[in-house]
C-alpha positions in Angstrom: 67.3 104.0 147.3 64.9 101.2 146.6 65.8 97.8 148.0 64.1 94.5 147.6 64.6 92.0 150.3 63.7 88.3 150.4 62.8 87.6 154.0 62.8 84.1 155.4 59.2 83.1 156.4 59.9 83.2 160.1 61.2 86.8 159.9 58.3 87.8 157.8 55.8 86.4 160.2 57.4 88.1 163.1 57.5 91.4 161.2 53.8 91.1 160.3 52.8 90.2 163.9 54.7 93.1 165.3 53.2 95.4 162.7 49.7 94.3 163.6 50.5 94.8 167.4 51.9 98.3 166.9 49.6 99.5 164.1 52.6 100.3 161.9 53.2 99.2 158.4 55.8 96.3 158.1 57.9 98.5 155.9 58.0 101.2 158.6 59.1 98.7 161.2 61.8 97.3 159.0 63.1 100.9 158.3 63.0 101.7 162.0 65.1 98.5 162.7 67.6 99.5 160.1 67.9 103.1 161.4 68.5 101.7 164.9 71.1 99.3 163.6 73.0 101.9 161.7 72.5 104.8 164.0 75.4 107.3 163.9 75.0 108.1 167.6 77.6 105.8 169.1 77.2 105.2 172.8 80.5 105.1 174.5 80.9 103.3 177.8 81.5 105.5 180.8 85.1 106.1 181.7 85.7 105.0 185.3 88.7 105.6 187.5 90.6 102.4 188.5 89.1 102.6 191.9 85.5 102.9 190.6 86.2 100.1 188.1 87.4 97.8 190.8 84.4 98.6 193.0 82.1 97.7 190.1 84.0 94.6 189.4 84.0 93.4 193.0 80.3 94.0 193.2 79.8 92.0 190.0 81.9 89.1 191.4 80.0 89.1 194.7 76.7 88.7 192.8 77.8 85.3 191.5 77.5 82.2 193.6 80.3 79.7 193.8 79.7 76.8 191.4 80.9 74.3 194.1 80.3 75.8 197.6 82.1 72.8 199.2 85.5 73.9 197.7 87.4 76.5 199.7 88.9 78.5 196.8 89.8 81.6 198.9 93.2 83.1 198.4 94.1 82.1 202.0 93.6 78.5 201.2 95.4 78.6 197.8 98.4 80.6 199.2 98.6 79.7 202.9 102.2 80.8 203.2 101.4 84.4 202.0 99.1 85.3 204.8 
């Protein structure tokens, strides 16, 4: 199939720059990008057990700092009668 595309100037300039850096023709780069976008090889996320998922989630949460460290937002402070 032949396809004619009208690229916006900013996309065209990026495509030409990338082609010059890689030594590939702009058409080949565009075709590579389309192949990657429409690849039939679907990558499925790994299936984790609930325990593994929780471990990953807890690690993710602990990697984030509190937005307001002066606020005690621990479960113990929110629910003092449950501890």
